[in-house]
Biopython code that builds the backbone (N, CA, C, O; Angstrom):
import numpy as np
from Bio.PDB.StructureBuilder import StructureBuilder

atoms = [
    (1, "MET", "N", (-12.346, -21.122, -4.034)),
    (1, "MET", "CA", (-13.557, -21.960, -4.348)),
    (1, "MET", "C", (-13.974, -20.468, -2.887)),
    (1, "MET", "O", (-13.313, -19.723, -2.164)),
    (2, "ALA", "N", (-15.072, -20.685, -3.090)),
    (2, "ALA", "CA", (-16.376, -19.816, -2.168)),
    (2, "ALA", "C", (-16.655, -20.171, -0.852)),
    (2, "ALA", "O", (-17.012, -21.345, -0.749)),
    (3, "LEU", "N", (-16.606, -19.476, 0.296)),
    (3, "LEU", "CA", (-16.702, -20.089, 1.483)),
    (3, "LEU", "C", (-18.313, -20.503, 1.431)),
    (3, "LEU", "O", (-19.010, -19.637, 0.903)),
    (4, "THR", "N", (-18.798, -21.324, 1.752)),
    (4, "THR", "CA", (-20.493, -21.392, 2.212)),
    (4, "THR", "C", (-20.481, -20.127, 3.335)),
    (4, "THR", "O", (-19.688, -19.478, 4.018)),
    (5, "ARG", "N", (-22.199, -20.263, 2.982)),
    (5, "ARG", "CA", (-22.990, -19.412, 3.977)),
    (5, "ARG", "C", (-23.046, -19.888, 5.234)),
    (5, "ARG", "O", (-22.783, -19.175, 6.202)),
    (6, "ASP", "N", (-23.481, -21.442, 5.356)),
    (6, "ASP", "CA", (-22.739, -22.430, 6.737)),
    (6, "ASP", "C", (-21.464, -22.186, 7.729)),
    (6, "ASP", "O", (-21.340, -21.979, 8.936)),
    (7, "PHE", "N", (-20.366, -22.343, 6.349)),
    (7, "PHE", "CA", (-18.667, -22.017, 7.072)),
    (7, "PHE", "C", (-18.822, -20.824, 7.659)),
    (7, "PHE", "O", (-18.604, -20.961, 8.863)),
    (8, "LYS", "N", (-19.106, -19.666, 7.373)),
    (8, "LYS", "CA", (-19.658, -18.066, 8.097)),
    (8, "LYS", "C", (-20.380, -18.128, 9.072)),
    (8, "LYS", "O", (-20.204, -17.532, 10.135)),
    (9, "ASP", "N", (-21.330, -18.916, 8.774)),
    (9, "ASP", "CA", (-22.293, -18.519, 10.457)),
    (9, "ASP", "C", (-21.688, -19.799, 11.480)),
    (9, "ASP", "O", (-22.168, -20.012, 12.593)),
    (10, "THR", "N", (-20.784, -20.437, 11.010)),
    (10, "THR", "CA", (-20.439, -21.621, 11.739)),
    (10, "THR", "C", (-19.056, -20.704, 13.088)),
    (10, "THR", "O", (-18.899, -20.741, 14.309)),
    (11, "ILE", "N", (-18.614, -20.254, 12.343)),
    (11, "ILE", "CA", (-17.251, -19.344, 12.559)),
    (11, "ILE", "C", (-17.917, -18.192, 13.670)),
    (11, "ILE", "O", (-17.529, -17.868, 14.792)),
    (12, "LYS", "N", (-18.930, -17.787, 12.960)),
    (12, "LYS", "CA", (-19.672, -16.360, 13.675)),
    (12, "LYS", "C", (-20.091, -17.023, 15.130)),
    (12, "LYS", "O", (-19.666, -16.514, 16.167)),
    (13, "GLN", "N", (-20.787, -17.966, 15.149)),
    (13, "GLN", "CA", (-21.635, -18.895, 16.246)),
    (13, "GLN", "C", (-20.473, -18.989, 17.091)),
    (13, "GLN", "O", (-20.228, -18.107, 17.915)),
    (14, "ARG", "N", (-19.787, -19.940, 16.949)),
    (14, "ARG", "CA", (-18.506, -20.549, 17.809)),
    (14, "ARG", "C", (-18.363, -19.434, 18.231)),
    (14, "ARG", "O", (-18.939, -19.201, 19.294)),
    (15, "ALA", "N", (-17.566, -18.318, 17.598)),
    (15, "ALA", "CA", (-17.308, -16.929, 18.387)),
    (15, "ALA", "C", (-17.802, -16.178, 19.291)),
    (15, "ALA", "O", (-17.368, -15.342, 20.084)),
    (16, "GLN", "N", (-19.058, -16.750, 18.957)),
    (16, "GLN", "CA", (-19.631, -15.607, 19.681)),
    (16, "GLN", "C", (-20.057, -16.359, 21.373)),
    (16, "GLN", "O", (-20.296, -15.693, 22.381)),
    (17, "ASN", "N", (-20.055, -17.657, 21.298)),
    (17, "ASN", "CA", (-19.859, -18.613, 22.269)),
    (17, "ASN", "C", (-18.824, -19.319, 22.953)),
    (17, "ASN", "O", (-18.919, -20.085, 23.912)),
    (18, "ASP", "N", (-17.437, -18.801, 22.067)),
    (18, "ASP", "CA", (-16.536, -19.625, 23.082)),
    (18, "ASP", "C", (-15.684, -18.312, 23.085)),
    (18, "ASP", "O", (-15.348, -17.729, 22.054)),
    (19, "PRO", "N", (-15.391, -17.933, 24.280)),
    (19, "PRO", "CA", (-14.263, -16.893, 24.394)),
    (19, "PRO", "C", (-12.545, -17.359, 23.952)),
    (19, "PRO", "O", (-11.738, -16.620, 23.388)),
    (20, "ASP", "N", (-12.316, -18.772, 24.393)),
    (20, "ASP", "CA", (-10.853, -19.155, 23.879)),
    (20, "ASP", "C", (-10.897, -18.925, 22.771)),
    (20, "ASP", "O", (-9.982, -18.200, 22.382)),
    (21, "PHE", "N", (-11.826, -19.343, 21.805)),
    (21, "PHE", "CA", (-11.725, -19.551, 20.156)),
    (21, "PHE", "C", (-11.483, -18.282, 19.797)),
    (21, "PHE", "O", (-10.451, -18.013, 19.181)),
    (22, "ARG", "N", (-12.333, -17.388, 20.105)),
    (22, "ARG", "CA", (-11.758, -15.484, 19.822)),
    (22, "ARG", "C", (-10.821, -15.734, 20.366)),
    (22, "ARG", "O", (-10.399, -16.613, 19.615)),
    (23, "VAL", "N", (-9.989, -15.640, 21.260)),
    (23, "VAL", "CA", (-8.328, -15.234, 21.360)),
    (23, "VAL", "C", (-7.360, -16.493, 20.484)),
    (23, "VAL", "O", (-6.244, -16.222, 20.043)),
    (24, "GLY", "N", (-7.845, -17.549, 20.366)),
    (24, "GLY", "CA", (-7.346, -18.302, 19.401)),
    (24, "GLY", "C", (-7.106, -17.567, 18.090)),
    (24, "GLY", "O", (-5.932, -17.407, 17.759)),
    (25, "LEU", "N", (-8.141, -17.068, 17.246)),
    (25, "LEU", "CA", (-7.947, -16.556, 16.406)),
    (25, "LEU", "C", (-6.836, -15.246, 16.026)),
    (25, "LEU", "O", (-6.294, -14.995, 14.949)),
    (26, "LEU", "N", (-6.735, -14.524, 17.369)),
    (26, "LEU", "CA", (-6.214, -13.278, 17.004)),
    (26, "LEU", "C", (-4.312, -14.206, 17.945)),
    (26, "LEU", "O", (-3.205, -13.666, 17.955)),
    (27, "THR", "N", (-4.535, -15.079, 18.322)),
    (27, "THR", "CA", (-2.968, -15.399, 18.382)),
    (27, "THR", "C", (-2.636, -16.079, 17.793)),
    (27, "THR", "O", (-1.421, -16.149, 17.978)),
    (28, "GLU", "N", (-3.090, -17.080, 16.730)),
    (28, "GLU", "CA", (-2.917, -17.428, 15.506)),
    (28, "GLU", "C", (-2.483, -16.328, 14.666)),
    (28, "GLU", "O", (-1.320, -16.264, 14.267)),
    (29, "ALA", "N", (-3.440, -15.382, 14.352)),
    (29, "ALA", "CA", (-3.067, -14.222, 13.303)),
    (29, "ALA", "C", (-2.041, -13.772, 13.664)),
    (29, "ALA", "O", (-1.143, -13.964, 12.845)),
    (30, "ALA", "N", (-1.541, -12.868, 15.162)),
    (30, "ALA", "CA", (-0.682, -12.718, 15.224)),
    (30, "ALA", "C", (0.641, -13.283, 14.918)),
    (30, "ALA", "O", (1.669, -12.694, 14.583)),
    (31, "GLU", "N", (0.361, -14.869, 15.143)),
    (31, "GLU", "CA", (1.595, -16.240, 15.121)),
    (31, "GLU", "C", (1.804, -15.848, 13.558)),
    (31, "GLU", "O", (2.980, -15.634, 13.266)),
    (32, "CYS", "N", (1.130, -15.754, 12.806)),
    (32, "CYS", "CA", (1.131, -15.926, 10.955)),
    (32, "CYS", "C", (2.092, -14.550, 10.535)),
    (32, "CYS", "O", (3.042, -14.567, 9.753)),
    (33, "ILE", "N", (1.638, -13.530, 11.178)),
    (33, "ILE", "CA", (2.218, -12.436, 10.425)),
    (33, "ILE", "C", (3.736, -12.634, 10.879)),
    (33, "ILE", "O", (4.587, -12.425, 10.014)),
    (34, "LEU", "N", (4.249, -13.101, 12.438)),
    (34, "LEU", "CA", (5.328, -13.136, 12.508)),
    (34, "LEU", "C", (5.965, -14.600, 11.584)),
    (34, "LEU", "O", (7.187, -14.683, 11.456)),
    (35, "ASN", "N", (5.362, -15.334, 11.178)),
    (35, "ASN", "CA", (6.080, -15.861, 10.468)),
    (35, "ASN", "C", (5.884, -16.000, 8.927)),
    (35, "ASN", "O", (6.014, -17.022, 8.254)),
    (36, "ASN", "N", (5.435, -14.354, 8.389)),
    (36, "ASN", "CA", (5.646, -14.096, 7.454)),
    (36, "ASN", "C", (3.999, -14.640, 6.577)),
    (36, "ASN", "O", (3.642, -14.184, 5.491)),
    (37, "GLU", "N", (3.300, -15.577, 7.308)),
    (37, "GLU", "CA", (1.755, -16.093, 6.370)),
    (37, "GLU", "C", (1.190, -14.881, 6.333)),
    (37, "GLU", "O", (0.172, -15.190, 6.952)),
    (38, "VAL", "N", (1.064, -13.856, 6.118)),
    (38, "VAL", "CA", (0.068, -12.666, 5.959)),
    (38, "VAL", "C", (-1.176, -12.768, 5.426)),
    (38, "VAL", "O", (-1.945, -11.908, 5.855)),
    (39, "ASP", "N", (-1.525, -13.341, 4.829)),
    (39, "ASP", "CA", (-2.387, -13.809, 3.894)),
    (39, "ASP", "C", (-3.717, -15.110, 4.955)),
    (39, "ASP", "O", (-4.922, -15.327, 4.821)),
    (40, "VAL", "N", (-3.003, -15.479, 5.605)),
    (40, "VAL", "CA", (-3.684, -16.514, 6.527)),
    (40, "VAL", "C", (-4.105, -15.551, 7.643)),
    (40, "VAL", "O", (-5.242, -15.538, 8.116)),
    (41, "ALA", "N", (-3.041, -14.694, 8.052)),
    (41, "ALA", "CA", (-3.205, -14.124, 9.200)),
    (41, "ALA", "C", (-4.620, -13.118, 8.970)),
    (41, "ALA", "O", (-5.548, -12.980, 9.767)),
    (42, "LYS", "N", (-4.416, -12.323, 7.294)),
    (42, "LYS", "CA", (-5.418, -11.694, 7.130)),
    (42, "LYS", "C", (-7.135, -12.162, 7.369)),
    (42, "LYS", "O", (-8.100, -11.545, 7.819)),
    (43, "THR", "N", (-6.985, -13.337, 6.913)),
    (43, "THR", "CA", (-8.084, -13.740, 6.916)),
    (43, "THR", "C", (-8.394, -14.809, 8.551)),
    (43, "THR", "O", (-9.335, -15.602, 8.542)),
    (44, "LEU", "N", (-7.906, -14.736, 9.238)),
    (44, "LEU", "CA", (-8.102, -15.045, 10.681)),
    (44, "LEU", "C", (-8.721, -13.781, 11.230)),
    (44, "LEU", "O", (-9.880, -13.679, 11.633)),
    (45, "LEU", "N", (-7.670, -12.694, 11.191)),
    (45, "LEU", "CA", (-8.561, -11.344, 11.040)),
    (45, "LEU", "C", (-9.572, -11.093, 10.639)),
    (45, "LEU", "O", (-10.485, -11.167, 11.462)),
    (46, "ARG", "N", (-9.762, -10.875, 9.894)),
    (46, "ARG", "CA", (-11.439, -10.628, 9.376)),
    (46, "ARG", "C", (-12.633, -11.799, 9.631)),
    (46, "ARG", "O", (-13.849, -11.616, 9.670)),
    (47, "ASP", "N", (-11.923, -12.992, 9.782)),
    (47, "ASP", "CA", (-13.142, -13.750, 10.301)),
    (47, "ASP", "C", (-13.301, -13.262, 11.711)),
    (47, "ASP", "O", (-14.446, -13.014, 12.087)),
    (48, "TYR", "N", (-12.257, -13.085, 12.571)),
    (48, "TYR", "CA", (-12.824, -12.517, 13.862)),
    (48, "TYR", "C", (-13.837, -10.809, 14.032)),
    (48, "TYR", "O", (-14.746, -10.581, 14.830)),
    (49, "VAL", "N", (-13.479, -10.233, 13.386)),
    (49, "VAL", "CA", (-14.100, -8.686, 12.726)),
    (49, "VAL", "C", (-14.997, -9.306, 12.683)),
    (49, "VAL", "O", (-15.643, -9.396, 13.727)),
    (50, "ASN", "N", (-15.599, -10.212, 11.177)),
    (50, "ASN", "CA", (-17.021, -10.504, 11.054)),
    (50, "ASN", "C", (-18.301, -11.012, 11.927)),
    (50, "ASN", "O", (-19.506, -10.765, 11.978)),
    (51, "ALA", "N", (-17.290, -11.928, 12.637)),
    (51, "ALA", "CA", (-17.815, -12.613, 14.331)),
    (51, "ALA", "C", (-18.267, -11.892, 15.262)),
    (51, "ALA", "O", (-19.142, -12.175, 16.080)),
    (52, "THR", "N", (-17.436, -10.573, 15.104)),
    (52, "THR", "CA", (-17.167, -9.902, 16.543)),
    (52, "THR", "C", (-17.535, -8.633, 16.714)),
    (52, "THR", "O", (-18.523, -8.427, 17.419)),
    (53, "ILE", "N", (-16.923, -7.658, 16.193)),
    (53, "ILE", "CA", (-16.876, -6.289, 16.646)),
    (53, "ILE", "C", (-17.541, -5.693, 15.332)),
    (53, "ILE", "O", (-18.118, -4.613, 15.209)),
    (54, "GLY", "N", (-17.359, -6.467, 14.587)),
    (54, "GLY", "CA", (-17.644, -5.807, 13.041)),
    (54, "GLY", "C", (-16.870, -4.614, 12.932)),
    (54, "GLY", "O", (-16.183, -4.000, 13.748)),
    (55, "PHE", "N", (-17.268, -4.352, 11.188)),
    (55, "PHE", "CA", (-16.116, -3.560, 10.707)),
    (55, "PHE", "C", (-16.553, -1.926, 11.187)),
    (55, "PHE", "O", (-15.734, -1.035, 11.411)),
    (56, "GLN", "N", (-17.375, -1.854, 11.237)),
    (56, "GLN", "CA", (-18.496, -0.251, 11.759)),
    (56, "GLN", "C", (-18.069, 0.008, 13.457)),
    (56, "GLN", "O", (-18.233, 1.120, 13.958)),
    (57, "GLU", "N", (-17.700, -0.757, 13.981)),
    (57, "GLU", "CA", (-17.054, -0.141, 15.465)),
    (57, "GLU", "C", (-15.498, -0.712, 15.395)),
    (57, "GLU", "O", (-14.811, -0.391, 16.365)),
    (58, "LEU", "N", (-14.973, -1.363, 14.570)),
    (58, "LEU", "CA", (-13.583, -1.228, 14.261)),
    (58, "LEU", "C", (-12.950, 0.325, 13.692)),
    (58, "LEU", "O", (-12.092, 1.052, 14.192)),
    (59, "GLY", "N", (-13.598, 0.442, 12.702)),
    (59, "GLY", "CA", (-13.268, 1.739, 12.334)),
    (59, "GLY", "C", (-13.354, 3.104, 13.194)),
    (59, "GLY", "O", (-12.811, 4.146, 12.828)),
    (60, "THR", "N", (-13.804, 3.023, 13.907)),
    (60, "THR", "CA", (-14.260, 3.809, 14.908)),
    (60, "THR", "C", (-13.366, 3.547, 16.149)),
    (60, "THR", "O", (-13.401, 4.500, 16.929)),
    (61, "LEU", "N", (-12.657, 2.630, 16.508)),
    (61, "LEU", "CA", (-11.440, 2.414, 17.227)),
    (61, "LEU", "C", (-10.407, 2.641, 16.480)),
    (61, "LEU", "O", (-9.530, 3.342, 16.986)),
    (62, "THR", "N", (-10.276, 2.323, 15.606)),
    (62, "THR", "CA", (-8.847, 2.465, 14.807)),
    (62, "THR", "C", (-8.584, 3.944, 14.017)),
    (62, "THR", "O", (-7.474, 4.428, 13.793)),
    (63, "ASP", "N", (-10.045, 4.602, 13.613)),
    (63, "ASP", "CA", (-9.830, 6.132, 13.045)),
    (63, "ASP", "C", (-9.784, 5.631, 11.599)),
    (63, "ASP", "O", (-8.840, 6.141, 10.995)),
    (64, "LYS", "N", (-10.389, 4.933, 10.986)),
    (64, "LYS", "CA", (-10.302, 4.216, 10.142)),
    (64, "LYS", "C", (-11.479, 4.012, 9.385)),
    (64, "LYS", "O", (-12.357, 3.253, 9.794)),
    (65, "LYS", "N", (-11.570, 4.619, 8.326)),
    (65, "LYS", "CA", (-13.219, 4.095, 7.555)),
    (65, "LYS", "C", (-13.382, 2.582, 7.022)),
    (65, "LYS", "O", (-12.691, 1.918, 6.250)),
    (66, "PRO", "N", (-14.182, 2.388, 7.503)),
    (66, "PRO", "CA", (-14.737, 0.459, 7.782)),
    (66, "PRO", "C", (-14.560, -0.511, 6.132)),
    (66, "PRO", "O", (-14.438, -1.731, 6.013)),
    (67, "GLN", "N", (-14.604, 0.505, 5.070)),
    (67, "GLN", "CA", (-14.068, 0.142, 3.532)),
    (67, "GLN", "C", (-12.834, -0.185, 3.724)),
    (67, "GLN", "O", (-12.407, -1.331, 3.584)),
    (68, "SER", "N", (-12.100, 0.884, 4.091)),
    (68, "SER", "CA", (-10.418, 0.720, 4.026)),
    (68, "SER", "C", (-9.973, -0.684, 5.124)),
    (68, "SER", "O", (-9.069, -1.433, 4.754)),
    (69, "LEU", "N", (-10.545, -0.889, 6.195)),
    (69, "LEU", "CA", (-10.248, -1.846, 6.530)),
    (69, "LEU", "C", (-10.871, -3.349, 5.920)),
    (69, "LEU", "O", (-10.203, -4.375, 5.794)),
    (70, "MET", "N", (-11.592, -3.269, 5.752)),
    (70, "MET", "CA", (-11.989, -4.292, 4.510)),
    (70, "MET", "C", (-11.182, -4.315, 3.267)),
    (70, "MET", "O", (-11.144, -5.271, 2.492)),
    (71, "ARG", "N", (-10.816, -3.681, 3.188)),
    (71, "ARG", "CA", (-10.176, -3.760, 1.946)),
    (71, "ARG", "C", (-8.387, -4.412, 1.957)),
    (71, "ARG", "O", (-7.847, -5.108, 1.097)),
    (72, "MET", "N", (-7.623, -3.712, 3.653)),
    (72, "MET", "CA", (-6.502, -4.053, 4.026)),
    (72, "MET", "C", (-6.745, -5.670, 4.208)),
    (72, "MET", "O", (-5.814, -6.467, 4.091)),
    (73, "LEU", "N", (-7.979, -6.036, 4.482)),
    (73, "LEU", "CA", (-8.011, -7.346, 5.189)),
    (73, "LEU", "C", (-8.812, -8.200, 4.058)),
    (73, "LEU", "O", (-9.510, -9.139, 4.441)),
    (74, "SER", "N", (-8.716, -7.857, 2.525)),
    (74, "SER", "CA", (-9.229, -8.580, 2.036)),
    (74, "SER", "C", (-8.056, -9.101, 1.295)),
    (74, "SER", "O", (-6.899, -8.686, 1.369)),
    (75, "ALA", "N", (-8.608, -10.253, 0.431)),
    (75, "ALA", "CA", (-7.249, -11.294, -0.951)),
    (75, "ALA", "C", (-6.259, -10.211, -1.472)),
    (75, "ALA", "O", (-5.111, -10.618, -1.648)),
    (76, "SER", "N", (-6.441, -9.238, -1.676)),
    (76, "SER", "CA", (-5.275, -8.197, -2.543)),
    (76, "SER", "C", (-4.982, -7.513, -1.671)),
    (76, "SER", "O", (-3.958, -6.832, -1.737)),
    (77, "GLY", "N", (-5.804, -7.492, -0.586)),
    (77, "GLY", "CA", (-5.068, -5.907, 0.954)),
    (77, "GLY", "C", (-3.696, -6.349, 1.070)),
    (77, "GLY", "O", (-3.186, -7.470, 1.082)),
    (78, "ASN", "N", (-3.116, -4.889, 1.174)),
    (78, "ASN", "CA", (-1.471, -5.023, 1.534)),
    (78, "ASN", "C", (-0.954, -3.937, 2.775)),
    (78, "ASN", "O", (-0.080, -3.074, 2.701)),
    (79, "PRO", "N", (-1.688, -4.251, 3.753)),
    (79, "PRO", "CA", (-1.779, -3.628, 4.890)),
    (79, "PRO", "C", (-0.408, -3.319, 5.419)),
    (79, "PRO", "O", (0.406, -4.217, 5.637)),
    (80, "SER", "N", (-0.086, -1.710, 5.681)),
    (80, "SER", "CA", (1.249, -1.534, 6.336)),
    (80, "SER", "C", (1.095, -1.904, 7.755)),
    (80, "SER", "O", (0.192, -2.183, 8.544)),
    (81, "LEU", "N", (2.518, -1.769, 7.726)),
    (81, "LEU", "CA", (2.959, -2.766, 9.653)),
    (81, "LEU", "C", (1.834, -1.720, 10.440)),
    (81, "LEU", "O", (0.959, -2.318, 11.066)),
    (82, "GLY", "N", (1.786, -0.413, 10.462)),
    (82, "GLY", "CA", (1.575, 0.408, 11.239)),
    (82, "GLY", "C", (-0.227, 0.136, 11.331)),
    (82, "GLY", "O", (-0.959, 0.035, 12.315)),
    (83, "ASN", "N", (-0.451, 0.090, 10.217)),
    (83, "ASN", "CA", (-1.853, -0.773, 10.389)),
    (83, "ASN", "C", (-2.894, -1.885, 10.825)),
    (83, "ASN", "O", (-4.051, -2.134, 11.166)),
    (84, "ILE", "N", (-1.435, -2.441, 10.521)),
    (84, "ILE", "CA", (-1.632, -3.884, 11.075)),
    (84, "ILE", "C", (-1.334, -3.889, 12.658)),
    (84, "ILE", "O", (-1.707, -4.803, 13.393)),
    (85, "SER", "N", (-0.608, -2.746, 13.097)),
    (85, "SER", "CA", (-0.244, -2.985, 14.660)),
    (85, "SER", "C", (-1.823, -1.998, 15.407)),
    (85, "SER", "O", (-2.496, -2.308, 16.390)),
    (86, "LYS", "N", (-1.990, -0.693, 14.398)),
    (86, "LYS", "CA", (-3.278, -0.634, 15.294)),
    (86, "LYS", "C", (-4.206, -1.620, 14.829)),
    (86, "LYS", "O", (-5.203, -1.536, 15.547)),
    (87, "LEU", "N", (-4.348, -2.511, 13.971)),
    (87, "LEU", "CA", (-5.929, -3.207, 14.257)),
    (87, "LEU", "C", (-5.766, -4.122, 15.541)),
    (87, "LEU", "O", (-6.630, -4.278, 16.403)),
    (88, "MET", "N", (-4.573, -4.669, 15.518)),
    (88, "MET", "CA", (-4.072, -5.760, 16.387)),
    (88, "MET", "C", (-4.173, -4.996, 17.506)),
    (88, "MET", "O", (-4.854, -5.593, 18.341)),
    (89, "ALA", "N", (-3.759, -3.839, 17.925)),
    (89, "ALA", "CA", (-4.094, -3.535, 19.598)),
    (89, "ALA", "C", (-5.263, -3.521, 19.409)),
    (89, "ALA", "O", (-5.905, -4.345, 20.061)),
    (90, "SER", "N", (-5.898, -2.767, 18.625)),
    (90, "SER", "CA", (-7.278, -2.638, 18.769)),
    (90, "SER", "C", (-8.124, -3.629, 19.159)),
    (90, "SER", "O", (-8.684, -3.498, 20.247)),
    (91, "LEU", "N", (-8.403, -4.923, 18.269)),
    (91, "LEU", "CA", (-8.581, -6.051, 18.513)),
    (91, "LEU", "C", (-8.442, -6.672, 19.786)),
    (91, "LEU", "O", (-9.345, -7.134, 20.484)),
    (92, "ARG", "N", (-6.988, -6.632, 20.063)),
    (92, "ARG", "CA", (-7.007, -7.219, 21.436)),
    (92, "ARG", "C", (-7.147, -6.486, 22.391)),
    (92, "ARG", "O", (-6.895, -7.120, 23.415)),
    (93, "GLN", "N", (-7.561, -4.940, 22.699)),
    (93, "GLN", "CA", (-8.188, -4.178, 23.692)),
    (93, "GLN", "C", (-9.921, -4.432, 23.517)),
    (93, "GLN", "O", (-10.661, -4.166, 24.464)),
    (94, "HIS", "N", (-10.383, -4.886, 22.414)),
    (94, "HIS", "CA", (-11.800, -5.068, 22.503)),
    (94, "HIS", "C", (-12.019, -6.421, 23.304)),
    (94, "HIS", "O", (-12.617, -6.466, 24.380)),
    (95, "GLU", "N", (-11.508, -7.437, 22.705)),
    (95, "GLU", "CA", (-11.210, -8.758, 23.470)),
    (95, "GLU", "C", (-11.007, -8.452, 24.768)),
    (95, "GLU", "O", (-11.707, -8.934, 25.658)),
    (96, "GLY", "N", (-10.056, -7.648, 24.980)),
    (96, "GLY", "CA", (-9.384, -7.681, 26.835)),
    (96, "GLY", "C", (-8.321, -8.426, 26.696)),
    (96, "GLY", "O", (-7.945, -8.648, 27.847)),
    (97, "VAL", "N", (-7.532, -9.004, 25.874)),
    (97, "VAL", "CA", (-6.392, -9.889, 26.508)),
    (97, "VAL", "C", (-4.976, -9.010, 26.322)),
    (97, "VAL", "O", (-4.911, -7.848, 25.920)),
    (98, "GLN", "N", (-3.948, -9.805, 26.690)),
    (98, "GLN", "CA", (-2.490, -9.598, 26.103)),
    (98, "GLN", "C", (-1.760, -10.301, 25.103)),
    (98, "GLN", "O", (-2.211, -11.400, 24.780)),
    (99, "LEU", "N", (-1.021, -10.010, 24.705)),
    (99, "LEU", "CA", (-0.537, -11.426, 23.577)),
    (99, "LEU", "C", (0.947, -11.131, 23.713)),
    (99, "LEU", "O", (1.378, -10.052, 23.306)),
    (100, "HIS", "N", (1.993, -12.307, 24.431)),
    (100, "HIS", "CA", (3.363, -11.961, 24.349)),
    (100, "HIS", "C", (3.696, -12.818, 23.439)),
    (100, "HIS", "O", (3.239, -13.865, 22.981)),
    (101, "VAL", "N", (4.858, -11.948, 23.227)),
    (101, "VAL", "CA", (6.009, -13.235, 22.099)),
    (101, "VAL", "C", (7.097, -14.394, 23.124)),
    (101, "VAL", "O", (7.594, -14.073, 24.203)),
    (102, "SER", "N", (7.217, -15.350, 22.644)),
    (102, "SER", "CA", (8.172, -16.071, 23.311)),
    (102, "SER", "C", (8.693, -16.812, 22.325)),
    (102, "SER", "O", (7.970, -17.459, 21.567)),
    (103, "ALA", "N", (10.221, -16.790, 22.218)),
    (103, "ALA", "CA", (11.126, -17.416, 21.838)),
    (103, "ALA", "C", (10.812, -19.526, 21.856)),
    (103, "ALA", "O", (10.602, -20.245, 22.833)),
    (104, "GLY", "N", (10.895, -19.839, 20.626)),
    (104, "GLY", "CA", (10.643, -21.533, 21.164)),
    (104, "GLY", "C", (11.899, -22.392, 20.090)),
    (104, "GLY", "O", (12.292, -21.985, 18.997)),
    (105, "ALA", "N", (12.205, -23.284, 20.592)),
    (105, "ALA", "CA", (13.379, -23.850, 19.869)),
    (105, "ALA", "C", (12.522, -24.856, 18.625)),
    (105, "ALA", "O", (13.169, -25.506, 17.805)),
]
sb = StructureBuilder()
sb.init_structure("model")
sb.init_model(0)
sb.init_chain("A")
sb.init_seg("    ")
for serial, (resi, resn, name, xyz) in enumerate(atoms, 1):
    if name == "N":
        sb.init_residue(resn, " ", resi, " ")
    sb.init_atom(name, np.array(xyz, "f"), 0.0, 1.0, " ", f" {name:<3s}", serial, name[0])
structure = sb.get_structure()
């Protein structure tokens, strides 16, 4: 089912106004990657990029073509670990946060 424009606008507006929400998108994406939920992680990362930095600027930061980044985060995309790592590092730097892993029981 395609998302409605209203939903996308809601995500964008919340991300623009709520730094905790933006950090939550990145944190949840990282956790999804660690838990082998790659499709969910790609969706979260795509939402973050669309709502904040945009694919043009992300392309500049990662030295990748924006179209390649869009394909990487598409439903059928299959990004390499190196590409995901570079993308996450760039988004984390853009947001000005550090992400840490901790073990839980």
